[in-house]
C-alpha positions in Angstrom: 22.3 -3.2 18.2 19.3 -3.0 16.4 17.7 -6.2 16.0 17.2 -7.8 12.4 14.2 -8.5 10.5 14.0 -11.8 11.0 14.9 -11.7 14.5 12.2 -8.9 15.0 10.1 -11.6 12.8 11.0 -14.6 15.4 9.9 -12.3 18.1 7.0 -11.4 16.4 5.9 -15.4 15.5 7.0 -16.2 19.4 3.6 -13.6 20.7 1.6 -14.9 18.4 2.9 -18.8 18.3 3.6 -19.6 15.2 5.6 -22.5 15.0 9.5 -21.5 15.0 13.1 -23.0 14.2 14.8 -24.6 17.6 17.8 -22.7 16.1 15.1 -19.5 16.9 14.2 -20.9 19.9 17.9 -21.1 21.5 18.6 -18.1 20.0 15.3 -15.7 21.5 16.1 -17.5 24.8 20.1 -17.0 25.1 19.4 -13.0 24.2 17.2 -12.8 26.7 13.9 -11.8 24.4 12.0 -15.2 25.8 11.5 -18.1 28.2 11.5 -21.5 27.2 8.9 -23.6 29.9 9.2 -27.4 31.2 6.6 -28.9 29.1 8.2 -26.9 25.6 6.1 -23.7 25.8 7.9 -20.3 25.0 6.7 -17.2 25.7 8.5 -14.1 25.4 9.9 -12.1 28.4 9.1 -8.3 29.3 11.8 -7.6 27.5 11.1 -8.9 24.4 7.3 -7.8 24.1 8.8 -4.5 24.5 10.5 -4.7 21.4 7.7 -5.3 19.4 6.0 -3.0 21.1 3.0 -5.6 23.1 0.9 -3.0 24.5 1.2 -5.6 27.3 4.7 -5.1 28.1 
C-alpha cells in the first residue's frame, strides 16, 4: 500500500530533522520507517530512507 502525501512528509521531515508530533513519531516508528533513540532523537531506517529516495539508503 503506497504511503500518503502526509506520511511521505513525515519521513522527509525526519530526514531533514524538522520537528514532528508525537503521533507522527509513533506512526513512523511502528511502521518500521524510523527508530527512536533513548535521548529522543529520531532517524530513518534503511527502509524509510529508501522510500524518500535518500542517496545514503
